[in-house]
VOBA-1610 file (N, C-alpha, C; in pm, whole numbers, padded with zeros to 5 digits, always signed):
BEGIN
Unk+00075-00149-00012Unk+00020+00010-00036Unk+00089+00123+00010Unk+00051+00237-00071Unk+00129+00315-00072Unk+00099+00375+00087Unk+00206+00467+00070Unk+00227+00532+00248Unk+00169+00688+00193Unk+00131+00695+00302Unk+00031+00825+00348Unk+00125+00979+00373Unk+00084+01087+00324Unk+00154+01190+00413Unk+00032+01269+00510Unk+00078+01259+00602Unk-00031+01374+00739Unk+00079+01455+00743Unk+00027+01610+00716Unk+00071+01710+00731Unk+00003+01793+00878Unk+00054+01728+00983Unk+00023+01774+01087Unk+00068+01948+01096Unk-00079+02022+01129Unk-00103+02195+01131Unk-00121+02249+01260Unk-00036+02376+01306Unk-00040+02405+01465Unk-00047+02543+01442Unk-00084+02621+01566Unk-00047+02745+01587Unk+00068+02786+01664Unk+00148+02894+01648Unk+00268+02902+01714Unk+00251+02981+01822Unk+00340+03056+01897Unk+00335+03063+02025Unk+00357+03214+01965Unk+00340+03288+01898Unk+00409+03415+01848Unk+00271+03531+01847Unk+00354+03667+01932Unk+00207+03729+02001Unk+00272+03893+01881Unk+00136+03953+01874Unk+00024+03919+01899Unk-00074+03862+01803Unk-00009+03811+01705Unk-00080+03732+01601Unk+00034+03606+01603Unk-00110+03469+01588Unk-00033+03328+01612Unk-00009+03335+01428Unk+00101+03228+01419Unk+00118+03154+01267Unk+00079+03017+01258Unk+00043+02993+01131Unk+00048+02870+01113Unk+00188+02809+01114Unk+00215+02679+01169Unk+00330+02578+01100Unk+00304+02433+01088Unk+00366+02380+01009Unk+00292+02268+01002Unk+00427+02177+00951Unk+00450+02008+00967Unk+00525+01916+00925Unk+00432+01763+00870Unk+00539+01726+00795Unk+00483+01594+00711Unk+00528+01483+00836Unk+00403+01389+00827Unk+00436+01274+00917Unk+00449+01191+00776Unk+00494+01103+00764Unk+00462+00952+00672Unk+00456+00845+00724Unk+00315+00754+00699Unk+00232+00638+00777Unk+00228+00573+00678Unk+00243+00424+00649Unk+00178+00334+00643Unk+00059+00241+00698Unk-00032+00212+00535Unk-00156+00120+00597Unk-00222+00274+00689Unk-00268+00362+00615Unk-00299+00456+00726Unk-00479+00411+00661Unk-00562+00454+00718Unk-00724+00447+00702Unk-00774+00567+00715Unk-00682+00674+00752Unk-00756+00821+00714Unk-00863+00857+00834Unk-00830+00765+00939Unk-00912+00810+01071Unk-00871+00886+01164Unk-00900+00995+01220Unk-00860+01037+01303Unk-00786+00965+01464Unk-00884+00865+01434Unk-00836+00843+01583Unk-00679+00745+01520Unk-00701+00726+01458Unk-00529+00676+01360Unk-00432+00745+01352Unk-00442+00873+01394Unk-00329+00964+01380Unk-00276+00989+01516Unk-00137+00911+01548Unk-00076+00931+01661Unk-00037+01034+01725Unk-00012+01111+01828Unk-00027+01230+01879Unk+00179+01225+01825Unk+00251+01365+01866Unk+00339+01402+01767Unk+00453+01507+01842Unk+00504+01535+01824Unk+00566+01635+01899Unk+00670+01715+01798Unk+00755+01888+01943Unk+00800+01959+01793Unk+00869+02038+01877Unk+00954+02088+01857Unk+01077+02189+01871Unk+00998+02395+01932Unk+00920+02335+02087Unk+00838+02456+02120Unk+00943+02586+02127Unk+01116+02580+02103Unk+01191+02705+02117Unk+01189+02747+02017Unk+01162+02738+01874Unk+01177+02741+01745Unk+01066+02833+01730Unk+00936+02824+01773Unk+00806+02877+01790Unk+00732+02955+01877Unk+00820+02968+02002Unk+00812+03089+02151Unk+00662+03021+02173Unk+00712+02892+02234Unk+00594+02766+02294Unk+00713+02737+02382Unk+00776+02700+02420Unk+00912+02660+02518Unk+01046+02703+02496Unk+01105+02660+02626Unk+01236+02723+02611Unk+01331+02621+02573Unk+01441+02654+02549Unk+01561+02582+02488Unk+01613+02456+02561Unk+01603+02467+02691Unk+01628+02340+02778Unk+01548+02220+02816Unk+01393+02277+02790Unk+01293+02185+02777Unk+01237+02177+02679Unk+01217+02163+02518Unk+01140+02229+02421Unk+01102+02170+02349Unk+01034+02073+02403Unk+00954+01937+02382Unk+00813+02015+02406Unk+00692+02055+02256Unk+00573+02086+02279Unk+00472+01880+02242Unk+00383+01885+02276Unk+00264+01801+02193Unk+00168+01800+02116Unk+00167+01784+02015Unk+00053+01761+01928Unk-00019+01696+01908Unk-00145+01739+01928Unk-00250+01625+01931Unk-00354+01654+01846Unk-00373+01556+01765Unk-00451+01566+01664Unk-00618+01588+01643Unk-00633+01699+01652Unk-00863+01712+01699Unk-00953+01723+01521Unk-00857+01716+01429Unk-00956+01741+01295Unk-00882+01661+01212Unk-00912+01563+01123Unk-00920+01565+01006Unk-00946+01561+00840Unk-00879+01634+00725Unk-00933+01624+00643Unk-00845+01621+00514Unk-00879+01550+00381Unk-00821+01508+00275Unk-00754+01618+00228Unk-00633+01592+00188Unk-00518+01724+00087Unk-00550+01693-00010Unk-00603+01774-00082Unk-00661+01763-00234Unk-00532+01794-00336Unk-00370+01817-00274Unk-00312+01887-00367Unk-00263+01739-00379Unk-00167+01722-00251Unk-00111+01626-00264Unk-00101+01440-00252Unk-00076+01375-00336Unk-00147+01240-00355Unk-00133+01179-00227Unk-00209+01065-00167Unk-00236+01023-00052Unk-00223+01147+00039Unk-00270+01235+00069Unk-00188+01294+00199Unk-00343+01364+00250Unk-00302+01407+00370Unk-00418+01472+00468Unk-00337+01591+00541Unk-00470+01660+00566Unk-00478+01771+00685Unk-00558+01729+00828Unk-00404+01751+00858Unk-00411+01703+00998Unk-00400+01867+01145Unk-00541+01873+01155Unk-00563+02010+01257Unk-00507+01942+01412Unk-00400+02011+01518Unk-00320+01996+01634Unk-00399+02109+01677Unk-00429+02039+01847Unk-00416+02155+01965Unk-00235+02128+02016Unk-00202+02230+02078Unk-00096+02224+02088Unk-00081+02199+02280Unk+00016+02119+02276Unk-00036+02060+02478Unk+00117+02022+02523Unk+00128+02065+02648Unk+00211+02091+02741Unk+00302+01972+02703Unk+00449+01920+02806Unk+00486+01773+02826Unk+00408+01710+02886Unk+00323+01754+03022Unk+00243+01678+03048Unk+00082+01618+03019Unk+00069+01749+02930Unk-00030+01653+02882Unk-00189+01790+02884Unk-00115+01899+02945Unk-00208+02037+02955Unk-00183+02110+02886Unk-00318+02180+02820Unk-00301+02252+02699Unk-00179+02344+02736Unk-00107+02369+02631Unk-00028+02472+02625Unk-00117+02647+02631Unk-00061+02777+02669Unk-00122+02833+02707Unk-00130+02928+02539Unk-00121+02882+02463Unk-00124+02958+02305Unk-00252+02864+02287Unk-00318+02799+02310Unk-00449+02702+02289Unk-00541+02751+02306Unk-00653+02802+02238Unk-00810+02857+02215Unk-00804+02785+02185Unk-00830+02674+02141Unk-00900+02579+02084Unk-00976+02482+02243Unk-00900+02493+02311Unk-00878+02403+02423Unk-00996+02546+02527Unk-01030+02667+02522Unk-01061+02703+02609Unk-01213+02709+02546Unk-01259+02655+02426Unk-01417+02660+02391Unk-01477+02590+02479Unk-01624+02678+02544Unk-01703+02597+02615Unk-01818+02552+02529Unk-01792+02442+02451Unk-01891+02427+02392Unk-01936+02261+02392Unk-01945+02177+02394Unk-01917+02026+02430Unk-02006+01984+02348Unk-02117+02024+02384Unk-02260+01991+02310Unk-02258+02023+02170Unk-02206+02149+02121Unk-02205+02161+01957Unk-02285+02231+01970Unk-02392+02271+02082Unk-02451+02407+02097Unk-02488+02519+01986Unk-02324+02574+01964Unk-02331+02712+01894Unk-02272+02667+01762Unk-02357+02720+01679Unk-02329+02765+01537Unk-02245+02904+01536Unk-02130+02848+01397Unk-02085+03004+01359Unk-02051+02958+01224Unk-02035+03054+01145Unk-02023+03134+00999Unk-01888+03231+01004Unk-01792+03220+00998Unk-01677+03294+00942Unk-01676+03380+00841Unk-01668+03529+00823Unk-01638+03582+00661Unk-01503+03651+00650Unk-01433+03549+00620Unk-01249+03571+00624Unk-01254+03672+00526Unk-01200+03795+00535Unk-01161+03909+00410Unk-01021+03900+00467Unk-00940+03922+00337Unk-00774+03892+00304Unk-00705+03955+00178Unk-00592+03978+00196Unk-00543+04091+00105Unk-00450+03989-00002Unk-00462+03988-00169Unk-00352+03949-00161Unk-00265+03980-00219Unk-00135+04000-00126Unk-00055+04107-00150Unk+00130+04087-00228Unk+00124+04159-00305Unk+00278+04153-00382Unk+00376+04190-00270Unk+00481+04104-00256Unk+00601+04130-00182Unk+00702+04231-00248Unk+00669+04236-00409Unk+00763+04322-00457Unk+00735+04449-00443Unk+00624+04501-00471Unk+00575+04653-00437Unk+00547+04656-00317Unk+00525+04540-00205Unk+00465+04572-00073Unk+00324+04619-00085Unk+00238+04646-00170Unk+00139+04663-00191Unk+00034+04558-00238Unk-00132+04603-00243Unk-00220+04452-00282Unk-00205+04412-00456Unk-00210+04302-00466Unk-00187+04288-00586Unk-00312+04367-00691Unk-00265+04401-00788Unk-00368+04468-00887Unk-00347+04663-00828Unk-00319+04668-00651Unk-00324+04812-00659Unk-00343+04902-00700Unk-00417+05013-00765Unk-00430+05119-00901Unk-00287+05210-00853Unk-00215+05250-00988Unk-00134+05320-00959Unk-00201+05499-00960Unk-00306+05494-01004Unk-00413+05597-01039Unk-00437+05657-00929Unk-00464+05549-00797Unk-00492+05589-00682Unk-00695+05581-00749Unk-00721+05532-00776Unk-00838+05483-00820Unk-00934+05470-00677Unk-01048+05573-00719Unk-01140+05523-00562Unk-01111+05405-00516Unk-01204+05349-00397Unk-01275+05203-00410Unk-01421+05220-00445Unk-01439+05076-00426Unk-01534+05138-00477Unk-01606+05020-00637Unk-01549+05030-00719Unk-01552+04953-00845Unk-01504+04804-00807Unk-01431+04798-00703Unk-01347+04688-00705Unk-01460+04544-00613Unk-01579+04624-00584Unk-01650+04525-00460Unk-01750+04436-00599Unk-01709+04271-00571Unk-01819+04149-00629Unk-01778+04209-00799Unk-01675+04233-00829Unk-01629+04332-00968Unk-01605+04211-01025Unk-01626+04260-01198Unk-01529+04157-01323Unk-01444+04235-01412Unk-01378+04130-01473Unk-01282+04228-01546Unk-01200+04293-01506Unk-01069+04255-01637Unk-00905+04315-01607Unk-00897+04455-01517Unk-00998+04581-01522Unk-00947+04629-01488Unk-00947+04639-01352Unk-01061+04595-01296Unk-01104+04536-01204Unk-01106+04470-01047Unk-01078+04377-01121Unk-01050+04216-01091Unk-00903+04127-01036Unk-00839+04121-00956Unk-00746+04091-00951Unk-00729+03938-00864Unk-00622+03865-00925Unk-00661+03726-00805Unk-00754+03598-00840Unk-00816+03661-00938Unk-00954+03570-00909Unk-00892+03408-00949Unk-00784+03378-01013Unk-00784+03231-01079Unk-00762+03156-00920Unk-00672+03264-00830Unk-00630+03194-00709Unk-00757+03155-00589Unk-00896+03250-00581Unk-01000+03238-00533Unk-01016+03133-00627Unk-01027+03096-00741Unk-01105+03032-00794Unk-01044+02868-00739Unk-00928+02895-00712Unk-00871+02753-00716Unk-00850+02696-00549Unk-00862+02837-00475Unk-00879+02818-00344Unk-01031+02740-00298Unk-01135+02806-00345Unk-01276+02755-00371Unk-01246+02624-00375Unk-01174+02551-00450Unk-01219+02446-00528Unk-01138+02346-00431Unk-01019+02375-00383Unk-00938+02299-00306Unk-01010+02267-00148Unk-01038+02379-00126Unk-01148+02340+00023Unk-01264+02254-00041Unk-01323+02276-00107Unk-01429+02207-00108Unk-01425+02084-00153Unk-01283+02044-00219Unk-01260+01917-00206Unk-01206+01876-00087Unk-01146+01906-00002Unk-01104+01872+00075Unk-01226+01844+00241Unk-01350+01896+00184Unk-01455+01873+00251Unk-01473+02033+00360Unk-01394+02094+00379Unk-01377+02242+00424Unk-01560+02293+00317Unk-01662+02345+00448Unk-01790+02406+00394Unk-01789+02532+00399Unk-01710+02546+00233Unk-01715+02712+00256Unk-01879+02739+00173Unk-01904+02847+00239Unk-02029+02834+00168Unk-02094+02988+00038Unk-01938+03055+00033Unk-01946+03155-00085Unk-01806+03206-00070Unk-01861+03295-00184Unk-01660+03430-00199Unk-01711+03498-00305Unk-01602+03597-00280Unk-01642+03753-00388Unk-01559+03826-00308Unk-01530+03930-00445Unk-01418+04025-00427Unk-01449+04089-00343Unk-01389+04143-00276Unk-01431+04289-00160Unk-01400+04413-00223Unk-01389+04504-00116Unk-01427+04629-00145Unk-01283+04725-00228Unk-01189+04686-00165Unk-01052+04708-00209Unk-00995+04634-00300Unk-00913+04654-00388Unk-00795+04587-00521Unk-00728+04516-00458Unk-00759+04394-00504Unk-00673+04311-00455Unk-00762+04226-00320Unk-00863+04282-00266Unk-00897+04206-00182Unk-01026+04112-00177Unk-01015+03991-00088Unk-01094+03871-00108Unk-01185+03870+00019Unk-01287+03723+00013Unk-01314+03697+00149Unk-01420+03603+00107Unk-01407+03453+00215Unk-01460+03345+00179Unk-01548+03390+00251Unk-01657+03276+00277Unk-01691+03256+00397Unk-01732+03101+00440Unk-01710+03035+00557Unk-01701+02924+00570Unk-01845+02905+00721Unk-01880+02799+00760Unk-01976+02740+00813Unk-01983+02599+00926Unk-02005+02585+01066Unk-01982+02466+01088Unk-02071+02472+01248Unk-02139+02376+01266Unk-02201+02343+01367Unk-02130+02278+01467Unk-02107+02364+01572Unk-01975+02350+01669Unk-01869+02429+01697Unk-01828+02494+01776Unk-01737+02612+01820Unk-01632+02537+01735Unk-01571+02439+01767Unk-01408+02446+01777Unk-01461+02362+01623Unk-01488+02311+01536Unk-01483+02288+01407Unk-01520+02369+01345Unk-01588+02490+01342Unk-01582+02606+01277Unk-01464+02664+01314Unk-01409+02663+01412Unk-01212+02690+01395Unk-01201+02608+01335Unk-01183+02525+01336Unk-01074+02401+01263Unk-01101+02427+01115Unk-01209+02443+01029Unk-01198+02461+00926Unk-01179+02612+00868Unk-01161+02697+00914Unk-01096+02820+00927Unk-00999+02843+00907Unk-00910+02766+00990Unk-00723+02697+01009Unk-00732+02665+00873Unk-00804+02541+00819Unk-00733+02495+00713Unk-00753+02543+00631Unk-00880+02606+00622Unk-00892+02702+00507Unk-00805+02804+00464Unk-00713+02883+00575Unk-00630+02959+00593Unk-00517+02866+00561Unk-00503+02809+00614Unk-00376+02702+00539Unk-00347+02691+00399Unk-00470+02648+00349Unk-00473+02608+00249Unk-00493+02690+00156Unk-00528+02831+00171Unk-00489+02942+00113Unk-00315+03012+00130Unk-00253+03010+00194Unk-00124+03028+00223Unk-00056+02941+00153Unk-00078+02809+00139Unk+00014+02725+00068Unk+00015+02784-00105Unk-00121+02781-00167Unk-00152+02813-00290Unk-00091+02948-00321Unk-00084+03041-00217Unk-00035+03109-00220Unk+00118+03162-00279Unk+00193+03044-00222Unk+00269+03004-00248Unk+00365+03006-00369Unk+00269+02939-00461Unk+00285+02910-00631Unk+00323+03018-00715Unk+00225+03129-00660Unk+00207+03278-00739Unk+00346+03379-00695Unk+00428+03379-00582Unk+00462+03413-00533Unk+00435+03539-00447Unk+00265+03533-00438Unk+00234+03611-00327Unk+00247+03552-00168Unk+00167+03694-00118Unk+00172+03655+00052Unk+00001+03687+00081Unk-00100+03629+00173Unk-00185+03624+00233Unk-00161+03762+00320Unk-00209+03856+00283Unk-00202+03964+00433Unk-00361+03997+00503Unk-00335+03919+00642Unk-00440+03930+00727Unk-00453+04047+00822Unk-00345+04129+00816Unk-00363+04254+00873Unk-00512+04315+00862Unk-00559+04416+00950Unk-00669+04443+00930Unk-00686+04582+00859Unk-00542+04641+00847Unk-00589+04793+00797Unk-00439+04779+00709Unk-00416+04667+00650Unk-00277+04716+00586Unk-00252+04826+00519Unk-00336+04870+00415Unk-00296+05026+00392Unk-00278+05143+00444Unk-00298+05106+00574Unk-00237+05208+00721Unk-00384+05344+00663Unk-00350+05451+00735Unk-00430+05551+00720Unk-00485+05617+00595Unk-00578+05521+00516Unk-00640+05587+00443Unk-00717+05556+00417Unk-00808+05546+00310Unk-00928+05579+00271Unk-00981+05455+00199Unk-00958+05358+00230Unk-00941+05227+00166Unk-00986+05129+00299Unk-01053+05060+00275Unk-01142+04932+00408Unk-00981+04874+00410Unk-01021+04833+00569Unk-00964+04751+00615Unk-01031+04579+00644Unk-00976+04490+00666Unk-01008+04340+00646Unk-01106+04264+00816Unk-01169+04220+00797Unk-01279+04168+00928Unk-01286+04049+00872Unk-01307+03962+01018Unk-01412+03809+01011Unk-01500+03838+01072Unk-01603+03909+01034Unk-01696+03877+01108Unk-01778+03711+01141Unk-01837+03769+01241Unk-01843+03624+01345Unk-02014+03636+01353Unk-02074+03551+01271Unk-02252+03526+01282Unk-02234+03414+01380Unk-02308+03378+01446Unk-02327+03301+01583Unk-02454+03248+01610Unk-02486+03163+01633Unk-02641+03152+01747Unk-02656+02990+01782Unk-02738+02993+01882Unk-02704+02876+01988Unk-02921+02838+01981Unk-02921+02754+02062Unk-03094+02692+02009Unk-03145+02784+02043Unk-03118+02911+02192Unk-03235+03039+02232Unk-03256+03133+02100Unk-03109+03140+02071Unk-03111+03219+01947Unk-03157+03187+01805Unk-03177+03037+01781Unk-03227+02994+01687Unk-03356+02959+01712Unk-03427+02980+01843Unk-03588+02944+01819Unk-03683+03024+01963Unk-03596+03120+01980Unk-03661+03143+02087Unk-03747+03224+02037Unk-03796+03316+01939Unk-03896+03413+01894Unk-03945+03507+01952Unk-03760+03593+02016Unk-03808+03676+02129Unk-03785+03830+02085Unk-03805+03906+02059Unk-03681+04055+02028Unk-03626+04087+02176Unk-03691+04079+02258Unk-03685+04080+02398Unk-03537+04022+02384Unk-03536+03949+02393Unk-03454+03809+02413Unk-03337+03858+02367Unk-03338+03908+02226Unk-03204+03872+02162Unk-03174+04011+02181Unk-03225+04163+02233Unk-03158+04237+02292Unk-03135+04235+02425Unk-03121+04137+02521Unk-03116+04077+02614Unk-02942+04007+02623Unk-02965+03959+02532Unk-02826+03880+02437Unk-02712+03996+02380Unk-02769+04081+02318Unk-02701+04191+02251Unk-02646+04277+02361Unk-02706+04323+02490Unk-02644+04396+02584Unk-02548+04370+02644Unk-02541+04186+02668Unk-02506+04157+02792Unk-02313+04145+02703Unk-02319+04174+02565Unk-02202+04199+02539Unk-02144+04380+02564Unk-02240+04433+02604Unk-02187+04634+02655Unk-02077+04624+02744Unk-02078+04536+02880Unk-01981+04539+02959Unk-01872+04497+02953Unk-01805+04360+02834Unk-01765+04299+02861Unk-01635+04333+02704Unk-01732+04449+02615Unk-01641+04516+02529Unk-01432+04452+02540Unk-01383+04549+02667Unk-01275+04516+02643Unk-01234+04371+02617Unk-01302+04294+02703Unk-01268+04157+02683Unk-01250+04068+02541Unk-01413+04124+02473Unk-01397+04090+02351Unk-01284+04174+02266Unk-01237+04263+02263Unk-01107+04330+02166Unk-01018+04270+02193Unk-00994+04227+02343Unk-00829+04160+02359Unk-00839+04016+02247Unk-00923+03975+02230Unk-00927+03876+02160Unk-00965+03904+02010Unk-01017+03974+01977Unk-01032+04025+01846Unk-00991+04045+01736Unk-00824+04026+01751Unk-00710+04015+01674Unk-00617+04197+01725Unk-00520+04166+01631Unk-00417+04285+01640Unk-00421+04404+01592Unk-00423+04530+01613Unk-00396+04647+01573Unk-00564+04669+01539Unk-00675+04602+01578Unk-00797+04643+01511Unk-00855+04779+01577Unk-00761+04836+01604Unk-00798+04997+01632Unk-00767+05057+01500Unk-00698+05025+01438Unk-00685+05050+01335Unk-00833+05032+01204Unk-00867+04936+01239Unk-00992+04917+01115Unk-01115+04988+01194Unk-01142+04949+01340Unk-01281+04999+01409Unk-01262+05131+01408Unk-01265+05242+01342Unk-01251+05361+01354Unk-01430+05412+01308Unk-01489+05413+01315Unk-01623+05405+01299Unk-01661+05429+01127Unk-01568+05430+01060Unk-01557+05478+00892Unk-01572+05344+00854Unk-01618+05325+00712Unk-01632+05219+00639Unk-01672+05071+00686Unk-01766+05117+00710Unk-01888+05000+00745Unk-01816+04927+00913Unk-01777+05012+01017Unk-01691+04976+01146Unk-01826+05088+01242Unk-01812+05020+01360Unk-01868+05122+01438Unk-01681+05099+01556Unk-01724+05238+01614Unk-01565+05279+01661Unk-01539+05177+01765Unk-01397+05125+01798Unk-01330+05043+01900Unk-01405+05082+02028Unk-01408+05231+02066Unk-01449+05277+02195Unk-01569+05281+02183Unk-01692+05260+02131Unk-01764+05278+02128Unk-01897+05104+02133Unk-02015+05100+02151Unk-02068+04935+02181Unk-02211+05003+02138Unk-02262+04943+02018Unk-02418+04971+01924Unk-02468+04799+01928Unk-02652+04794+01879Unk-02623+04673+01805Unk-02748+04737+01753Unk-02789+04674+01657Unk-02911+04730+01552Unk-02969+04639+01410Unk-03094+04629+01377Unk-03136+04566+01257Unk-03031+04604+01128Unk-02987+04568+01112Unk-02966+04550+00945Unk-02902+04675+00986Unk-02793+04709+01043Unk-02704+04804+01049Unk-02539+04751+01051Unk-02488+04810+00925Unk-02335+04719+00918Unk-02242+04834+00998Unk-02327+04925+01028Unk-02193+05007+01134Unk-02219+04975+01283Unk-02287+04880+01286Unk-02316+04870+01470Unk-02212+04740+01505Unk-02178+04725+01625Unk-02080+04641+01656Unk-02134+04512+01666Unk-02263+04496+01642Unk-02305+04395+01621Unk-02455+04362+01565Unk-02455+04313+01450Unk-02576+04368+01387Unk-02690+04237+01409Unk-02830+04242+01412Unk-02921+04169+01435Unk-02967+04163+01209Unk-02905+04048+01152Unk-02967+04021+01036Unk-03109+04061+01063Unk-03143+04135+00932Unk-03316+04143+00833Unk-03328+04003+00875Unk-03311+03896+00779Unk-03334+03784+00772Unk-03415+03734+00959Unk-03320+03716+01017Unk-03342+03696+01154Unk-03496+03742+01242Unk-03547+03889+01205Unk-03613+03976+01222Unk-03715+03905+01146Unk-03726+03898+01029Unk-03842+03843+00899Unk-03893+03724+00949Unk-03834+03603+00987Unk-03839+03465+01032Unk-03892+03522+01247Unk-03870+03596+01257Unk-03968+03603+01395Unk-03838+03626+01505Unk-03783+03610+01498Unk-03625+03694+01570Unk-03585+03460+01632Unk-03590+03455+01510Unk-03528+03287+01531Unk-03409+03288+01411Unk-03324+03292+01430Unk-03170+03280+01380Unk-03059+03335+01395Unk-02997+03426+01393Unk-02858+03439+01467Unk-02814+03552+01490Unk-02701+03653+01514Unk-02652+03761+01501Unk-02514+03756+01440Unk-02458+03886+01414Unk-02329+03909+01385Unk-02235+03967+01435Unk-02149+03957+01454Unk-02036+04008+01605Unk-01901+04090+01434Unk-01962+04200+01429Unk-01853+04318+01341Unk-01724+04323+01375Unk-01708+04304+01506Unk-01573+04370+01525Unk-01445+04258+01538Unk-01439+04128+01486Unk-01378+04067+01462Unk-01274+04070+01348Unk-01077+04125+01355Unk-01000+04154+01274Unk-00985+04040+01181Unk-00961+04081+01052Unk-00935+03954+00965Unk-00798+03831+01054Unk-00682+03922+01081Unk-00633+03833+01181Unk-00622+03749+01284Unk-00783+03768+01362Unk-00812+03698+01502Unk-00778+03550+01482Unk-00841+03545+01569Unk-00781+03322+01597Unk-00978+03320+01652Unk-00998+03252+01561Unk-01195+03176+01534Unk-01155+03114+01682Unk-01084+03067+01730Unk-01093+02996+01817Unk-01125+03056+01945Unk-01012+03157+01955Unk-01073+03261+02081Unk-01224+03313+02062Unk-01217+03390+01886Unk-01294+03475+01938Unk-01436+03378+01956Unk-01503+03292+01936Unk-01548+03131+01904Unk-01589+03148+02131Unk-01461+03147+02146Unk-01437+03066+02313Unk-01534+03212+02384Unk-01444+03298+02337Unk-01490+03471+02382Unk-01657+03504+02342Unk-01745+03490+02240Unk-01857+03490+02261Unk-01926+03378+02294Unk-01878+03203+02286Unk-01961+03163+02412Unk-01977+03211+02512Unk-01892+03237+02550Unk-01909+03276+02679Unk-01965+03435+02819Unk-01972+03487+02667Unk-02059+03600+02700Unk-02250+03591+02707Unk-02208+03504+02603Unk-02404+03458+02484Unk-02474+03343+02624Unk-02392+03266+02681Unk-02433+03166+02754Unk-02537+03175+02872Unk-02453+03298+02981Unk-02533+03337+03082Unk-02691+03413+03049Unk-02621+03425+02913Unk-02771+03549+02908Unk-02895+03461+02814Unk-02841+03339+02826Unk-02939+03297+02713Unk-03072+03191+02805
//
């Protein structure tokens, strides 16, 4: 039987933003099942997760997907553990309180295709054309990197990632894809694997993926977010405007705690402009894309049986930590 290539993927300990890491394990007679993936280890001193004198960190497989690109390949998402088996401090997945998968999450990942040679987005207009014509655009004057986006979509779908859509975004070279999963941990797993596949694909084109929430600085160009759509049984079934407002109000006293895990440099994006609420304020409203939390019009039309959208998370946020914090706020109010 052919040997299988298992790509073990994890998050490092870099701050304020973790990076993806991976290495390949070769296995014979592998049946493709998660329970057949052994624990593994890596040098944590090279990833800011351990000291050189005691450098081993453990990799605990938590999700597996077929790798559509490599022959006999599999993508294995891992949690990082300390040598004693306890979760490493960088392990956001272990903080999720959703054992029954009651919470469903849909993440909207925005990003820029970045040209390292120009240090600008792919196709960035030399004449400073105002943003606007690039959103959901077609044509060589407006759309840059569609081949990459299309290939990424196909690869994710072939891997079993539940991508629900994709589109060109407001700025030149800016794109978005959306994933959805029932269960917060699974939602995080799928987003991180989708990010991994995007990074690996960009290598082929000599491009980088830029997740900084405001990579073009103090300009009149949109930043990048990762809006978090979420629901639990209460939100999906309550049929109560009052209950929705109670849950939204539960976010108000813990704004600081949310912003702390919603991604670095988010203050540059959350200015109150470009479809954002100021980082120093909190608001919610029906169909309001300038609010901190949007109550979708579909939720209202379904009689307040649906979901909410937190528009504050940045494009470089960790979906595990974002989901964990949202659950911590929503559960007591439900």
